[in-house]
N, C-alpha and C positions, 0 to 999 in steps of 0.2 A: 504494499499500500504506500503511495507516494504522499508526501506532505503537501498541503495546499495552503498557500499564503495569500491572504487578501490585503492589498495595500490600500489604506484609507487616508483621507486627507490629513486627519489629526495624528498620523503616524510620523509625519515629518520626513517621510522617504521621498527624495526627489524622483521624477520620472525621466531623468536623462542620465545616460552613462552606461546602461547595460542593453544587451540586445534581446534579453528574453521577454521584457515588458516595458511599457512606456512609449515614449516618442523617439523616433530616430530621424535626424536632419542630416541629409547627405549633400547639402549645398545646392539643392534645387528647389522648385516650387512644390515638389512632391514630399509630403511629410508621412513616414510610416506611423501608423497608430496601432500598438500592440497591447490589446486589452487583457489577453489570457494566453496561456500556454498549455500544451497537451494536444493530443490528437486521438481520434477514434480508429484510425487505421493502423497498419503495421508495414508500410511499404518497404519493399526489399532494398530500395536504393536510397532511403531517406538520408538526406545530408546532415541531419542533426540528431538522428537516432531518437525520434519521438515515437509515440504510439504505444500500442499495448504492451510491447515487449521492451519498452525503453529501459535502459539502466540509469536514466536520470533519477535522482531522489525527490525533486521538489518540482512543483508547479505553482504558477502565480496568477493573480487576478487583480486588476485595478478597479476600484469603485468608481461608478460611472461619472458622477459630478466632479470628482477630483481629476479624472482623466480629461474630461471636456474643458475644465477651467485651466488645467496645465496646458493642453493644446492651444487654447486661445492666446495664452501669453507667447508661446513659440511662434504661432502663425502671425500674430501682430509684429513681433520682432523682424520678421522676414520682409516686411514693407512691400508686400505684392498683395493683390486682390484676386489672383487665380491659383490659389493653392489647390493641390489635390490632396485630399485626406484618404490615404490608402490603407484601409484596415487589413493588416496581415498579422503574421506572428510566427514563432517558432511552433509550428503545429497548425490547428484548425481554429480560426477565429469565431466560427459560429458556436463554439463551446461557451462563448461568453453569454451569460444569462439574460442581459439586457441589450442584445445586439440591435433591436429596433430602436431603443432610446439612444444608442450611440450613433447610429445612422441619422436620425432625426437632429440630434444635438449637433453633429458635425456639419449637416446640411444647412442648418440655421446659422452657421458661424458666418459672419460678414466678409472673412477673408477667403472663404472656400468656394471654388467654382464648382468642383466636382467631388463626390464621395465614391470611391471604388473599394472592392474587397476581393481578397484572394480566398479561394475555397476550393476543397475537393469535392463539394457538393453532397456528400453522404448525408449531411443533416438537413439538407434542403427538402422542403415539401413544396407542392404548388402553392399552398396557402401562405407559407413563409416567404416565398418569392414575391407574392402579391403584396404582402406586408412591407417587404423590403423596398419595393417599388414605390408604394405609397409613402414610405418614410423618406425617400429621396435618393436612394441608392442609384447612381449613374451607370456603373459598370461593374461586372463580375468577371474576374479572371479564374477561369475553371480549370482545375487541374484534371485533365483527361488524357491518358496516355496511350490508349488503344480502344478500339471498338469490339476487339475480339474478346468474347466472354471468358474463355479460359486463361488467356494472358492477362486479362485485367484482374482476375482473382489472384493470379500469381504475383503480379507486380504490387498489389495492395496489401498482400499478406493476409487476406481474409477470404475464406470461402463464401462468405455471405455478401460480398461485394457485388452489386447488381449494376453493370454497366448499361443495361437497357434503361433502368430507372434514371441513371445519371443523364443519358441521352434525351429522355422525356423532360427532364428538368431543364436541360440546355434550351429545348424548344419553348418551354414555359417562360424562361428568362427573357427570350427575344420577343415573345408574344405580349409580355407585360411592359415592354418598352425599355427595358434595361440593356445596355450595350453589352455584348458578350465577346470576350477574348478566350478562346480555347488555348490552354497553355500546357502542352505536353512537355515531357522531358524525353529526349531521344537518348535512349540507352543502347549503346552499340551491342549488337548480336542478341538483343531482347526484342525491341519494338521498332526496329528500322523499318520493316514492311508495313508498320501501322500508319505511318506519316502520310501516306497518299490518301488513304481512306479518312483520316482525320481533316485533311485540307478539303476534300470534297464534302464532308459533313459540315465544316464551317461555311463553305460556299453555299451550300444548301440552305443554311440559316441566315445567310448574309451577315456572318460574324467575321471577326478578324481571328487569325491564329498566330500565336507567338511560340514557335518551337525553341525549347530551351536545350542548352548543352549540359550533358551530364558531366558533373565534376565531383571527383572524390574529395571529401573534407576529412579533416583531422578527427572530429568527433562524430562522424557519420558511420552508417553501417558499411561493412567491408564486402561490397558486391564484387565478385570476381568478374570483372570486365575491364578492358583496356580503355582507358580515357582517350578520346580524340583530341587532336590540336584544333585550335580554333580555325586554322586555315582550311582544314579538311572538313570540319563542320560547316563552315560558311560555304565551302564549295558545294557540299550536299544540298544545302537550302537553295542555292543559286540554281543548281540543275533541276531540282524538283519544282521550283518556282516557275522556271521557263517551261517545263513540261506541262504544268497545269495552268499557266498563265495567271499565277496568283502571287501577290507580294508576300515573301516570306522572310525577307532580311529586313527587320524593323529596327528603328532607332528611337531615341526619346523624342524625336520631332513628330513622330507619328502619334504620340500621346500628349503633345503640347507641353512637354517637360523642358524646362530651360533652367540655367543657373540663376542663382539669386543670393541674397545676403544670408549667411549661415551663422548659426550660434558660434560664438567664440569658443575655440578650443583653449581650455585654461590650463592643462598640463601638458608638458612636453616629455618626450621619452627620456628617461633617466632621472625625472624628478622624483624626489622622496616625498611621500605623503603619509599622513597618518589619520585615522578615524575609527569611530566605533562601528562595530559590526551591527547592521540593521536587519539582515536576512542571510540565511545559509545560501550558497551559490546554487546555481542551476546544475553544475556538475559536481561530483564527489570531490571531497577535499578542496572546496573553494568557499569563500566567504564574500559577502557584498558589504563594503564599508561606505559611510557617507562622509565625503570630504567637501567642504564648503557646501555648494548647492548641486553637487553632481554625486553619482554613485560610481564606485569603482570595484571592479571584480578582482579579488586577490586569490591567486592560485597557490597550492600548497599551504593552505590555510583551513584548518578545522575548527576555528575559534567559534565560541558561542555568541549569540546575540548580546551585545553590550560590552564585549571585549574591546580593548584598544589594540589596533593592529597597525604596524609600520610596514610600508611597502615601497617598491620602486616602480614607477610606470614603465611599461614595455610596449604598450600599443595605445594609440590616441586618435585613431582615424575616425572620422564622422562622430565625434564626441562619444564614442564607445571606449571606455577606459579599461584596460587590463593591466594588472601589476603583479609582480612576484613579491612574496612576503620576505620581509628582512628580519633575521633573527638577531641582529645587533642594533 
């Protein structure tokens, strides 16, 4: 049984600094909103080892009003009026209990132009899709890796996975006026042959398709497959796109994403920091400490909540801070 932590406003825990919950600002008008962690699937290729057989000890959830208030401050700082609020997460964001309230709140934000969401679709029903449309959801990025029923079960890690249901949900999404992006991961030697049928399915629905490159990650599942180079991957998409007369090589301009003012990075690599533990980390032997108004994940630390930890910053990209514990 995994430990589940709910982050409330009165906890004093900031929502910037970690990748597993809160807000991520990568220097564009797209802000990632991560309300919850965890996943109901068990995908064999999962880059973060989430799901039913995950070895991660902890999951997290952010209280709705706190998340919306914090988002508003970050969005205001960016000084643009076309923010894309993208609801995603390490896992499945539809596990969030008040997903409708989150979509409504983000849509009503004066700095937000569109609210989008990443999902594997398993928790979607036709009624929920309608509710999301009424709440103001503008686009769904649907993780759909194959239309083959047997292969879909294998890739999802669940015999109960019903790809026909996901296809019906995709049709419902379009019918409800929500833009649809089908977002498969191309896994060499697994679902190569599924890409053509997925493109044709997207074309039938008048949807976009954004084929993603499979990449092995340090903390992901160890699928025995050779990772393709970006050159070979792009050549594949170029060839298939020409064959089907369908645009497959997408970039951020296709989604109106542009660079803009970013939250300042307040720690440099090598900086020594200290702070009290506010949460156990997502990975084993990690702690999350609060330093100023940011969170820092400290590895090689099994300290308890409240302990003072000293650490050295080793990563600071996109205001996600990782540090190694100092013993002296």
